[in-house]
DSSP file (Angstrom, degrees, kcal/mol; ACC not computed):
  #  RESIDUE AA STRUCTURE BP1 BP2  ACC     N-H-->O    O-->H-N    N-H-->O    O-->H-N    TCO  KAPPA ALPHA  PHI   PSI    X-CA   Y-CA   Z-CA
    1    1 A M     >        0   0    0      0, 0.0     4,-1.8     0, 0.0     5,-0.1   0.000 360.0 360.0 360.0 -44.0    9.6   19.0   -7.3
    2    2 A L  H  >  +     0   0    0      1,-0.2     4,-2.4     2,-0.2     5,-0.2   0.883 360.0  55.1 -64.2 -38.0    9.1   15.9   -5.0
    3    3 A A  H  > S+     0   0    0      1,-0.2     4,-2.1     2,-0.2    -1,-0.2   0.892 106.6  50.6 -63.3 -39.2   10.3   17.9   -2.0
    4    4 A R  H  > S+     0   0    0      2,-0.2     4,-2.1     1,-0.2    -1,-0.2   0.913 110.1  49.6 -65.2 -42.3    7.7   20.5   -2.5
    5    5 A Q  H  X S+     0   0    0     -4,-1.8     4,-2.3     1,-0.2    -2,-0.2   0.907 109.7  51.7 -62.4 -42.2    5.0   17.9   -2.8
    6    6 A A  H  X S+     0   0    0     -4,-2.4     4,-2.6     1,-0.2    -1,-0.2   0.895 107.7  52.3 -62.9 -40.2    6.2   16.3    0.4
    7    7 A V  H  X S+     0   0    0     -4,-2.1     4,-2.5     1,-0.2    -1,-0.2   0.916 109.9  48.5 -62.3 -43.2    6.1   19.6    2.3
    8    8 A F  H  X S+     0   0    0     -4,-2.1     4,-2.2     2,-0.2    -2,-0.2   0.900 111.5  50.2 -64.1 -39.7    2.5   20.2    1.2
    9    9 A E  H  X S+     0   0    0     -4,-2.3     4,-2.4     2,-0.2    -2,-0.2   0.923 112.1  46.8 -64.6 -44.2    1.5   16.6    2.3
   10   10 A Y  H  X S+     0   0    0     -4,-2.6     4,-2.4     2,-0.2    -2,-0.2   0.908 111.4  51.3 -64.3 -41.4    3.1   17.1    5.7
   11   11 A A  H  X S+     0   0    0     -4,-2.5     4,-1.6     1,-0.2    -1,-0.2   0.900 110.1  50.2 -62.5 -39.7    1.5   20.5    6.1
   12   12 A N  H  X S+     0   0    0     -4,-2.2     4,-0.7     2,-0.2    -2,-0.2   0.923 110.5  49.2 -64.3 -43.9   -1.9   18.9    5.2
   13   13 A L  H >< S+     0   0    0     -4,-2.4     3,-0.8     1,-0.2    -2,-0.2   0.900 111.3  49.9 -61.8 -40.6   -1.4   16.2    7.8
   14   14 A L  H 3< S+     0   0    0     -4,-2.4    -1,-0.2     1,-0.2    -2,-0.2   0.803 108.1  53.3 -68.5 -28.9   -0.4   18.7   10.5
   15   15 A S  H 3< S+     0   0    0     -4,-1.6    -1,-0.2    -5,-0.2    -2,-0.2   0.585  89.5 100.6 -84.8  -8.4   -3.5   20.8    9.8
   16   16 A M  S << S-     0   0    0     -3,-0.8     2,-0.1    -4,-0.7    -3,-0.0  -0.427  74.6-120.4 -75.3 149.1   -5.9   17.9   10.2
   17   17 A S     >  -     0   0    0     -2,-0.1     4,-2.6     1,-0.1     5,-0.2  -0.394  33.1-104.4 -74.7 166.5   -7.9   17.3   13.3
   18   18 A D  H  > S+     0   0    0      1,-0.2     4,-2.3     2,-0.2     5,-0.2   0.887 124.1  51.8 -60.2 -37.9   -7.4   14.0   15.1
   19   19 A K  H  > S+     0   0    0      2,-0.2     4,-1.9     1,-0.2    -1,-0.2   0.920 110.9  46.6 -65.3 -44.0  -10.7   12.8   13.8
   20   20 A D  H  > S+     0   0    0      1,-0.2     4,-2.4     2,-0.2    -2,-0.2   0.891 111.3  52.6 -64.1 -39.4   -9.8   13.8   10.2
   21   21 A F  H  X S+     0   0    0     -4,-2.6     4,-2.6     2,-0.2    -2,-0.2   0.901 107.2  51.4 -64.9 -41.0   -6.4   12.1   10.6
   22   22 A E  H  X S+     0   0    0     -4,-2.3     4,-2.2     1,-0.2    -1,-0.2   0.899 110.7  49.2 -61.9 -40.1   -8.0    8.9   11.8
   23   23 A G  H  X S+     0   0    0     -4,-1.9     4,-2.4     2,-0.2    -2,-0.2   0.897 109.9  51.5 -64.2 -40.4  -10.3    8.9    8.7
   24   24 A F  H  X S+     0   0    0     -4,-2.4     4,-2.5     2,-0.2    -2,-0.2   0.927 110.5  48.2 -60.9 -46.1   -7.2    9.5    6.5
   25   25 A L  H  X S+     0   0    0     -4,-2.6     4,-2.5     2,-0.2    -2,-0.2   0.898 110.0  52.1 -62.7 -40.8   -5.4    6.5    8.1
   26   26 A K  H  X S+     0   0    0     -4,-2.2     4,-2.1     1,-0.2    -1,-0.2   0.938 112.6  44.7 -60.8 -47.3   -8.5    4.3    7.6
   27   27 A N  H  X S+     0   0    0     -4,-2.4     4,-2.3     1,-0.2    -2,-0.2   0.887 112.4  52.0 -64.9 -38.9   -8.8    5.2    3.9
   28   28 A Y  H  X S+     0   0    0     -4,-2.5     4,-2.4     2,-0.2    -1,-0.2   0.893 109.6  49.6 -65.8 -39.7   -5.0    4.8    3.4
   29   29 A R  H  X S+     0   0    0     -4,-2.5     4,-2.5     2,-0.2    -1,-0.2   0.901 110.5  50.5 -64.6 -40.7   -5.1    1.3    5.0
   30   30 A E  H  X S+     0   0    0     -4,-2.1     4,-2.3     2,-0.2    -2,-0.2   0.907 111.1  48.7 -63.7 -41.4   -8.1    0.4    2.8
   31   31 A L  H  X S+     0   0    0     -4,-2.3     4,-2.6     2,-0.2    -2,-0.2   0.922 111.8  49.1 -63.0 -44.3   -6.2    1.6   -0.3
   32   32 A R  H  X S+     0   0    0     -4,-2.4     4,-2.4     2,-0.2    -2,-0.2   0.901 110.9  50.1 -62.2 -42.0   -3.1   -0.4    0.7
   33   33 A K  H  X S+     0   0    0     -4,-2.5     4,-2.0     2,-0.2    -1,-0.2   0.919 111.7  48.2 -63.0 -43.8   -5.1   -3.5    1.3
   34   34 A L  H  X S+     0   0    0     -4,-2.3     4,-1.4     1,-0.2    -2,-0.2   0.921 112.0  49.0 -63.0 -44.9   -6.8   -3.2   -2.1
   35   35 A L  H  X S+     0   0    0     -4,-2.6     4,-1.2     1,-0.2    -1,-0.2   0.895 109.4  52.7 -63.0 -39.8   -3.4   -2.6   -3.8
   36   36 A R  H  X S+     0   0    0     -4,-2.4     4,-1.2     1,-0.2     3,-0.4   0.889 107.3  51.4 -64.4 -38.3   -1.9   -5.6   -2.1
   37   37 A T  H  < S+     0   0    0     -4,-2.0    -1,-0.2     1,-0.2    -2,-0.2   0.807 106.6  56.0 -68.7 -26.7   -4.7   -7.9   -3.2
   38   38 A C  H  < S+     0   0    0     -4,-1.4    -1,-0.2     1,-0.2    -2,-0.2   0.787 116.4  34.3 -73.4 -27.1   -4.2   -6.7   -6.8
   39   39 A V  H  < S+     0   0    0     -4,-1.2    -2,-0.2    -3,-0.4    -1,-0.2   0.464  88.3 115.2-109.5  -2.8   -0.5   -7.7   -6.8
   40   40 A E     <  -     0   0    0     -4,-1.2    -3,-0.0    -5,-0.1     3,-0.0  -0.433  62.2-132.8 -69.2 142.0   -0.6  -10.8   -4.7
   41   41 A I        -     0   0    0     -2,-0.1     5,-0.1     1,-0.0    -1,-0.1  -0.844  28.1-111.8 -94.1 125.2    0.3  -14.1   -6.4
   42   42 A P    >>  -     0   0    0      0, 0.0     4,-1.7     0, 0.0     3,-0.8  -0.253  21.9-123.3 -56.2 143.7   -2.1  -16.9   -5.7
   43   43 A E  H 3> S+     0   0    0      1,-0.3     4,-2.1     2,-0.2     5,-0.2   0.834 110.0  61.2 -59.8 -34.3   -0.6  -19.6   -3.6
   44   44 A S  H 3> S+     0   0    0      1,-0.2     4,-1.4     2,-0.2    -1,-0.3   0.874 106.2  46.3 -62.3 -36.1   -1.4  -22.2   -6.2
   45   45 A L  H <> S+     0   0    0     -3,-0.8     4,-2.5     2,-0.2    -1,-0.2   0.843 107.4  57.6 -73.4 -33.6    0.8  -20.4   -8.7
   46   46 A M  H  X S+     0   0    0     -4,-1.7     4,-2.1     1,-0.2    -2,-0.2   0.907 105.7  50.3 -61.6 -41.1    3.6  -20.1   -6.2
   47   47 A K  H  X S+     0   0    0     -4,-2.1     4,-1.9     2,-0.2    -1,-0.2   0.895 110.2  49.7 -64.5 -40.3    3.6  -23.8   -5.8
   48   48 A I  H  X S+     0   0    0     -4,-1.4     4,-2.0     1,-0.2    -1,-0.2   0.909 109.8  51.9 -63.8 -42.2    3.8  -24.3   -9.6
   49   49 A G  H  X S+     0   0    0     -4,-2.5     4,-1.9     1,-0.2    -2,-0.2   0.887 109.1  49.5 -62.1 -39.9    6.7  -21.8   -9.8
   50   50 A H  H  X S+     0   0    0     -4,-2.1     4,-2.0     1,-0.2    -1,-0.2   0.873 108.5  53.2 -67.7 -36.8    8.6  -23.6   -7.1
   51   51 A K  H  X S+     0   0    0     -4,-1.9     4,-1.4     2,-0.2    -2,-0.2   0.903 108.5  50.0 -64.8 -40.3    8.1  -27.0   -8.9
   52   52 A K  H  X S+     0   0    0     -4,-2.0     4,-0.6     1,-0.2    -1,-0.2   0.900 110.7  49.6 -64.7 -40.2    9.5  -25.5  -12.1
   53   53 A E  H >< S+     0   0    0     -4,-1.9     3,-0.7     1,-0.2    -1,-0.2   0.874 109.3  52.2 -66.1 -36.8   12.6  -24.1  -10.3
   54   54 A Q  H 3< S+     0   0    0     -4,-2.0    -1,-0.2     1,-0.2    -2,-0.2   0.801 106.0  53.9 -70.6 -28.2   13.3  -27.5   -8.7
   55   55 A T  H 3<        0   0    0     -4,-1.4    -1,-0.2     1,-0.2    -2,-0.2   0.607 360.0 360.0 -83.7 -10.3   13.2  -29.4  -12.0
   56   56 A K    <<        0   0    0     -3,-0.7    -1,-0.2    -4,-0.6    -2,-0.1   0.484 360.0 360.0 -73.9 360.0   15.8  -27.1  -13.6
């Protein structure tokens, strides 16, 4: 099932114009940036986590 989906995705990418592909990349980068901000751990919490590990 996954292989079939990948083939359709590749076919879609190949059928895009260069302008459409650039738009796709822009949107994909924006999505990736948004997802990364959702899962990033604030630096202040990272420092607290390191302090707890050092006291063990």
